[in-house]
C-alpha positions in Angstrom: 7.9 -62.4 9.1 10.7 -62.4 11.7 11.6 -59.0 13.2 14.9 -57.5 14.2 15.5 -54.4 16.3 18.1 -51.8 15.3 19.3 -50.0 18.4 21.4 -46.8 18.3 21.2 -43.0 18.5 19.1 -42.6 15.4 16.6 -40.1 14.1 18.1 -37.1 15.7 18.9 -35.0 12.6 22.6 -36.1 12.6 24.1 -37.2 9.3 26.7 -39.5 10.9 24.0 -41.3 12.9 21.8 -41.5 9.7 24.7 -43.2 7.9 25.1 -45.7 10.8 21.4 -46.6 10.6 21.5 -46.9 6.9 24.4 -49.4 6.9 23.1 -51.2 10.0 19.8 -51.9 8.1 21.7 -52.9 5.0 24.0 -55.2 6.9 21.2 -56.7 9.1 19.6 -58.1 6.0 22.9 -59.7 5.0 22.9 -61.4 8.4 19.2 -62.2 9.0 17.8 -62.3 5.5 14.4 -60.8 4.7 13.2 -59.6 8.1 11.1 -56.7 9.3 13.4 -54.0 10.7 12.4 -51.6 13.5 14.8 -48.8 14.6 15.0 -46.8 17.8 14.0 -43.5 16.1 10.9 -41.4 15.8 11.7 -40.8 12.1 13.7 -42.8 9.6 16.2 -41.0 7.3 16.2 -41.5 3.6 18.3 -44.3 2.2 17.8 -47.3 -0.1 15.4 -49.6 1.7 14.4 -47.0 4.3 10.7 -47.6 3.5 11.1 -51.0 5.0 12.4 -49.8 8.4 9.8 -48.9 11.0 10.3 -46.3 13.8 10.0 -47.6 17.3 9.2 -44.2 18.9 6.4 -41.8 18.3 7.1 -38.2 17.2 6.6 -37.0 20.7 6.6 -38.9 24.0 3.1 -38.9 25.4 4.0 -40.0 29.0 7.2 -40.4 31.0 9.0 -43.6 30.2 7.1 -44.3 27.0 10.3 -44.5 24.9 11.8 -47.1 27.3 8.6 -49.2 27.3 8.5 -49.1 23.5 12.2 -50.1 23.2 11.8 -53.1 25.5 8.5 -54.2 23.9 10.1 -54.0 20.5 13.0 -56.1 21.8 10.6 -58.7 23.2 8.9 -59.0 19.8 12.2 -59.3 17.9 14.3 -62.3 16.9 17.4 -60.3 17.8 18.9 -56.9 18.5 21.6 -55.1 16.4 23.4 -52.3 18.2 24.5 -50.4 15.2 27.4 -48.1 15.1 29.0 -45.3 17.1 29.7 -44.7 20.8 26.7 -46.5 22.3 28.3 -48.2 25.3 29.3 -45.8 28.1 26.4 -45.0 30.5 25.5 -47.6 33.1 21.7 -46.9 33.1 21.6 -47.1 29.3 23.7 -50.3 29.4 21.4 -51.9 31.8 18.5 -51.2 29.5 20.4 -52.7 26.6 21.1 -55.9 28.6 17.4 -56.1 29.4 16.6 -55.8 25.7 19.0 -58.7 24.9 17.4 -60.9 27.6 13.9 -60.1 26.2 14.8 -60.8 22.6 14.3 -64.1 20.8 16.9 -66.6 19.8 19.2 -64.0 18.2 21.8 -63.6 17.2 22.3 -60.4 19.2 25.1 -58.4 17.8 26.9 -55.0 18.0 28.4 -53.6 14.8 30.9 -50.8 14.2 30.7 -49.6 17.8 33.3 -48.0 20.0 33.7 -48.3 23.8 34.0 -45.6 26.4 35.0 -43.3 27.8 33.1 -44.9 30.7 31.3 -42.6 33.1 32.0 -44.8 36.0 33.6 -48.2 37.1 30.0 -49.6 37.1 29.5 -48.5 33.5 32.7 -50.3 32.6 31.6 -53.5 34.4 28.1 -53.3 32.7 29.8 -53.0 29.3 31.9 -56.1 30.0 28.7 -58.0 31.0 26.9 -56.9 27.8 29.8 -57.8 25.6 29.8 -61.3 27.1 26.0 -61.6 26.4 26.3 -60.7 22.7 26.9 -63.3 20.0 29.3 -60.9 18.1 30.7 -57.4 18.6 32.5 -55.5 15.8 34.6 -52.7 17.2 35.4 -49.9 14.9 38.7 -48.8 16.4 41.8 -50.3 18.0 41.4 -48.5 21.2 37.9 -50.1 21.7 39.3 -53.5 20.8 42.0 -53.1 23.4 39.4 -52.1 26.0 37.2 -55.1 25.1 40.1 -57.5 25.5 41.0 -56.1 28.9 37.5 -56.0 30.4 35.8 -59.0 28.7 38.5 -61.4 27.4 36.0 -64.2 26.8 33.6 -62.0 24.7 33.3 -62.6 21.0 34.8 -59.3 19.8 36.6 -58.4 16.6 38.4 -55.3 15.4 36.4 -54.0 12.3 35.9 -50.5 10.9 33.4 -47.7 10.9 30.1 -48.7 9.2 30.1 -45.5 7.0 32.8 -47.0 4.8 30.1 -49.2 3.4 27.8 -46.4 2.3 29.0 -46.5 -1.4 28.1 -50.3 -1.4 24.5 -49.4 -0.8 24.1 -47.5 -4.0 27.1 -48.5 -6.2 25.5 -47.1 -9.4 24.7 -43.6 -8.0 26.3 -40.9 -10.1 29.2 -39.1 -8.3 29.1 -35.3 -8.1 31.6 -33.5 -10.3 34.6 -32.5 -8.2 35.5 -28.8 -8.2 39.2 -28.6 -7.0 38.6 -25.0 -5.8 35.6 -25.8 -3.6 36.4 -26.0 0.1 33.9 -27.7 2.4 33.6 -26.8 6.1 31.9 -29.0 8.7 32.6 -27.7 12.2 30.5 -27.7 15.4 30.2 -26.3 18.9 31.2 -29.3 21.1 31.7 -28.1 24.6 28.4 -26.2 24.7 26.3 -29.4 24.5 28.6 -31.7 26.6 29.1 -29.4 29.5 32.8 -28.8 28.6 35.0 -25.7 28.8 33.3 -23.2 26.6 36.3 -21.0 26.5 37.7 -23.6 24.0 34.7 -22.7 21.7 35.5 -19.0 21.9 39.1 -19.8 21.0 38.1 -22.1 18.2 35.7 -19.5 16.7 38.4 -16.8 16.7 40.9 -19.1 15.0 38.4 -20.4 12.4 37.5 -16.8 11.6 41.1 -16.0 11.2 41.5 -19.0 8.8 38.5 -18.2 6.7 38.9 -14.4 6.6 42.4 -14.7 5.0 41.6 -17.3 2.3 42.8 -16.3 -1.2 40.0 -16.1 -3.8 42.5 -17.1 -6.4 42.9 -20.5 -4.7 39.4 -20.9 -3.2 36.4 -20.3 -5.5 33.6 -21.5 -3.2 33.1 -22.5 0.4 30.3 -24.9 1.3 29.3 -25.1 4.9 27.7 -28.5 5.5 25.4 -28.8 8.5 26.0 -32.4 9.6 23.7 -31.8 12.6 20.4 -30.1 12.1 19.2 -30.0 15.7 17.4 -26.7 16.3 19.5 -25.9 19.5 22.7 -28.0 19.2 23.0 -28.1 15.4 25.8 -26.7 13.2 23.7 -24.0 11.5 24.3 -21.0 13.8 28.1 -21.5 13.9 28.3 -22.0 10.2 26.3 -18.8 9.6 28.6 -16.8 11.9 31.7 -18.1 10.1 30.2 -17.4 6.7 30.3 -13.7 7.5 34.1 -14.0 7.7 34.7 -15.2 4.2 36.3 -12.6 1.9 34.4 -11.1 -1.0 35.2 -12.8 -4.2 34.6 -16.3 -2.7 31.1 -17.8 -3.2 29.5 -19.0 0.0 26.9 -21.7 0.3 25.4 -23.4 3.3 23.7 -26.7 3.0 21.2 -27.4 5.8 20.9 -30.9 7.4 19.9 -33.5 4.8 18.2 -36.7 5.9 19.8 -38.6 3.0 23.4 -39.6 4.0 24.2 -40.7 0.5 23.3 -37.3 -0.9 25.7 -35.7 1.7 28.3 -38.3 0.7 28.0 -37.2 -3.0 28.2 -33.5 -1.9 31.5 -34.1 -0.1 32.8 -36.1 -3.1 32.4 -33.0 -5.2 34.7 -30.9 -3.1 38.4 -30.1 -3.6 39.0 -30.4 0.1 37.2 -30.5 3.5 37.9 -28.7 6.7 36.2 -31.2 9.1 35.7 -31.2 12.8 32.8 -33.6 13.0 34.1 -37.2 12.9 31.7 -38.4 10.2 32.6 -35.4 8.0 36.2 -36.7 8.1 34.9 -40.2 7.4 32.8 -39.1 4.4 35.9 -37.3 3.1 38.0 -40.4 3.4 35.4 -42.6 1.7 35.1 -40.2 -1.3 38.9 -39.6 -1.5 38.4 -35.9 -0.7 41.5 -34.4 1.0 40.6 -33.6 4.6 42.1 -31.2 7.2 40.9 -32.5 10.5 40.2 -30.5 13.6 40.1 -33.1 16.4 37.8 -32.3 19.4 37.9 -35.8 20.9 40.3 -38.7 21.2 38.1 -40.7 18.7 39.1 -38.2 16.0 42.7 -38.8 16.6 42.0 -42.6 16.7 40.3 -42.3 13.4 43.2 -40.5 11.8 45.6 -43.1 13.1 43.4 -45.9 11.9 43.4 -44.8 8.3 47.0 -43.6 8.5 46.1 -40.0 7.7 49.1 -37.7 7.2 50.0 -36.2 10.5 50.3 -32.8 8.9 46.5 -32.9 8.2 45.3 -33.3 11.9 45.1 -30.5 14.4 43.6 -30.0 17.8 40.3 -28.2 17.3 41.2 -25.2 19.5 45.0 -25.3 19.8 46.0 -24.8 16.2 47.9 -22.1 14.3 45.6 -20.5 11.8 48.4 -19.9 9.4 49.4 -23.6 9.5 45.8 -24.7 8.9 45.5 -22.3 6.0 48.7 -23.6 4.4 47.4 -27.2 4.8 44.1 -26.2 3.2 45.9 -24.8 0.2 48.1 -27.9 -0.1 44.9 -30.1 0.0 43.2 -28.1 -2.7 46.3 -28.2 -4.8 46.6 -32.0 -4.5 49.8 -31.8 -2.4 48.5 -33.4 0.7 49.4 -37.1 1.1 46.6 -39.6 0.9 45.7 -41.8 3.9 47.7 -45.1 4.0 44.8 -47.4 4.1 43.1 -47.9 0.7 39.3 -47.6 0.5 38.8 -51.3 -0.6 40.7 -52.5 2.5 38.6 -50.2 4.7 35.4 -51.7 3.2 36.7 -55.2 3.6 37.3 -54.5 7.3 33.8 -52.9 7.6 32.1 -55.9 6.1 33.5 -58.0 8.9 30.8 -56.3 11.1 28.3 -58.6 9.4 29.6 -62.2 9.5 27.6 -65.2 8.6 25.8 -66.3 11.8 23.2 -68.9 12.7 19.9 -67.1 12.5 17.8 -70.1 13.1 
């Protein structure tokens, strides 16, 4: 049986990355047919068909460079490589490894789907990205900013503006029962960003104070339950500690529930779909809210969050800087979202899914 390599930041206890792997695997079979799939992960999350995806990496690296060797060997044994979803093109050393994998792979096609470009860490990284784009048979770019970058740095590359892969999650299990929506349940999915990116940690302190102010003053007559959703379950950099701290600020009279990281992205999607509204900092928390038509108040920590809101034509009143927001304004927007008074995004879900499907075009697979 022919083999295809799925390459991305997978298997790291991150719900957003799990969703990208799930849809990449689903879409790869649309492109290549019945092939053996291998993914750059040490563990495969749970999704329909996950039992037919094999991990490339061992649970723990036994010697320096083992992961790189396994990655390149898997590429050499594969018909093609699929770079699936997210911000995977930015670091020169990593890009050089990706180019080497494409050279080692078989006849292809070699594609990138639902990816974003930049911010580049150097001019060399930008040049390496241009070279890789020119090597690929197709690149689906999930946002306009990335498409503009691609046109500027690699005008001859076969690149197309598409959409985030997570929009296709419902297509993977169209008969799955939806969770009953409770209009008085508020979901919260926030994170410490600066701590694990080497950024200005004073922003985290400001954010925590303001989030505490928002949650501590919520009215139990409007909010019956708060569900903290850990989109990242990493033992050091995950969301759990921050969510536990914020849970202590919730007033008595409001039920509090914290859901730990779940390796089944479709289960998390159903959970979000049962909420009246979601206060989201993590990008894929916002995306899950959009896909399930759950009103979302976004706390943007990165330009990609602003780009996402712009792409779906989210109401401007629902998007705030993650540290520079007025707690009273955010509280008022939460109440409006729970009451159904927040305008819906301008891009309908079927249109988003149509654009996301463009990531998996008919290609000559030999």
